[in-house]
C-alpha positions in Angstrom: -206.1 -19.3 -163.8 -204.4 -20.7 -160.7 -201.0 -19.1 -159.3 -199.6 -22.4 -158.8 -198.0 -23.8 -162.0 -196.8 -27.6 -162.2 -193.7 -27.9 -164.9 -192.9 -31.0 -166.9 -190.1 -31.7 -169.1 -191.1 -35.2 -171.5 -189.2 -37.0 -174.0 -191.9 -39.8 -174.3 -194.8 -38.5 -173.0 -195.1 -40.6 -169.6 -194.2 -37.7 -167.5 -196.4 -35.4 -169.3 -199.3 -37.8 -168.5 -198.4 -37.9 -164.7 -197.6 -34.4 -164.3 -201.1 -33.6 -165.9 -203.2 -35.5 -163.4 -201.1 -34.1 -160.9 -201.2 -30.9 -162.0 -205.5 -31.3 -161.9 -205.5 -33.1 -158.4 -203.8 -29.6 -157.1 -206.0 -27.3 -159.5 -202.9 -25.9 -160.5 -201.9 -25.0 -164.5 -199.9 -27.4 -166.3 -197.0 -26.3 -168.5 -195.3 -28.6 -170.3 -191.4 -28.0 -171.4 -190.5 -29.2 -174.6 -187.4 -28.8 -176.9 -187.3 -27.3 -180.1 -185.8 -29.9 -182.0 -186.6 -33.8 -180.8 -183.7 -35.6 -180.0 -182.3 -39.0 -180.9 -182.7 -41.7 -178.9 -179.2 -43.5 -178.5 -178.9 -47.1 -179.3 -177.4 -49.1 -176.5 -173.6 -50.4 -177.6 -172.1 -53.6 -176.7 -168.3 -53.5 -176.1 -166.4 -56.6 -176.6 -163.4 -57.2 -174.5 -160.0 -56.8 -176.0 -157.8 -59.6 -176.8 
């Protein structure tokens, strides 16, 4: 087990893939940080100007 750890929070998996490769290149342990409850992805709201 390596003393070096690389931590990665990731909601979509993009950061996780990047950091997994980085940890492999550094011969470090990869630790993925996850949330207990999955977040709802927000939607963009278009505001109309008041008349």
